[in-house]
C-alpha positions as CSV (number, residue, x, y, z in Angstrom):
1,M,65.2,150.9,15.1
2,A,65.5,148.1,12.2
3,E,62.7,145.2,13.0
4,S,64.9,142.0,11.8
5,S,63.5,139.3,9.1
6,D,61.8,136.7,11.9
7,S,60.2,138.7,13.6
8,S,58.0,141.1,10.1
9,P,54.5,139.2,9.2
10,L,56.8,138.0,5.2
11,G,59.4,136.8,7.8
12,F,57.3,134.9,9.9
13,L,55.5,133.0,7.2
14,W,58.8,131.8,5.1
15,K,60.4,130.2,8.3
16,H,56.6,128.1,8.3
17,L,57.3,127.5,4.4
18,E,60.2,126.4,5.3
19,E,58.9,124.1,7.9
20,V,56.3,122.8,6.1
21,K,58.7,122.3,2.8
22,E,60.9,120.7,5.3
23,H,58.4,118.0,6.9
24,W,57.3,116.3,3.7
25,R,60.9,116.5,2.3
26,S,61.7,113.8,5.3
27,N,58.1,112.3,4.5
28,F,59.0,111.7,0.7
29,A,62.6,110.3,1.4
30,F,61.6,107.3,0.5
31,L,61.5,108.6,-3.3
32,D,65.1,109.9,-2.9
33,Y,65.9,106.1,-3.7
34,Y,63.6,106.0,-7.0
35,R,65.2,109.0,-8.8
36,K,68.5,107.3,-8.0
37,S,67.2,104.4,-11.1
38,L,65.0,106.2,-12.9
39,G,66.6,109.6,-13.1
40,R,69.4,108.7,-15.5
41,K,71.4,110.9,-17.5
42,E,72.4,108.6,-19.5
43,P,69.5,105.5,-19.8
44,L,70.3,101.6,-18.8
45,P,71.2,99.7,-22.3
46,K,68.5,97.1,-23.2
47,W,68.3,93.1,-23.0
48,T,68.6,91.9,-25.8
49,D,67.4,88.4,-26.4
50,A,70.6,87.0,-26.7
51,D,71.3,88.3,-23.1
52,V,68.0,87.3,-22.2
53,E,69.0,83.7,-23.6
54,E,72.7,84.2,-22.0
55,F,71.0,84.4,-18.2
56,I,68.3,81.9,-18.2
57,A,71.3,80.0,-18.9
58,S,73.4,81.2,-16.6
59,D,71.3,82.0,-13.6
60,P,70.0,78.5,-12.1
61,V,68.1,80.5,-9.7
62,Y,65.9,82.7,-11.7
63,G,66.8,81.4,-14.8
64,P,63.9,79.2,-15.1
65,Q,61.7,81.6,-13.5
66,L,62.0,84.3,-16.6
67,K,62.0,81.6,-18.9
68,A,58.2,80.4,-17.6
69,I,57.8,84.6,-17.0
70,R,58.6,84.9,-21.4
71,Q,56.5,81.8,-21.6
72,S,53.6,82.7,-20.1
73,R,52.8,86.7,-22.3
74,K,51.7,85.1,-24.5
75,Y,49.3,83.4,-22.8
76,A,48.4,87.3,-21.2
77,V,48.5,89.3,-24.7
78,A,45.8,86.3,-26.1
79,G,43.7,86.6,-22.8
80,G,43.8,90.5,-23.3
81,L,42.8,89.8,-26.5
82,L,39.8,87.9,-25.4
83,G,39.0,90.4,-22.9
84,A,38.9,93.6,-24.6
85,A,36.8,91.8,-27.3
86,H,34.6,90.6,-24.9
87,L,34.2,93.9,-23.2
88,G,34.3,95.2,-26.4
89,G,30.8,93.4,-27.4
90,V,29.3,93.5,-24.2
91,S,29.3,97.6,-24.3
92,L,28.1,97.9,-27.9
93,K,25.2,95.5,-26.9
94,Y,24.3,97.5,-24.0
95,S,25.1,100.8,-25.1
96,K,24.7,100.8,-28.9
97,S,26.7,103.8,-29.0
98,P,29.7,102.8,-31.1
99,H,31.9,105.7,-30.2
100,G,31.8,104.6,-27.1
101,N,32.9,101.1,-28.0
102,V,35.8,103.0,-30.3
103,L,36.8,104.3,-27.5
104,Q,37.1,101.2,-25.3
105,S,39.4,99.3,-27.3
106,F,41.6,102.0,-27.3
107,T,42.0,101.9,-24.1
108,T,42.5,98.5,-23.8
109,I,45.6,98.3,-26.5
110,P,47.8,99.8,-24.8
111,G,47.4,98.2,-22.4
112,V,48.1,94.5,-24.4
113,K,50.9,96.3,-26.1
114,N,53.2,97.0,-23.1
115,F,53.3,92.8,-23.1
């Protein structure tokens, strides 16, 4: 008599593996929403400054908010640079390690670049 695949140890493990995969697939089902927006074959077009200004002029609710956010960007960049310089000075003062100061600067600059 031939054994069925469900009664063999490998069949049981395979079935258990499929159940575990299905369990985690249901737990992370919310990621399907993000795959629709982040996993695009063709990315969304970038907004130019003219597009943003047109949106600010046309939307009475979110237009002023977007305008305020765009104006506050320069303060955020200036604060980030000032904070990086201060952190670099403190790390150099207390560590006396120039290479540590350089590494710290390289980790701070990418955060400012995203603004």
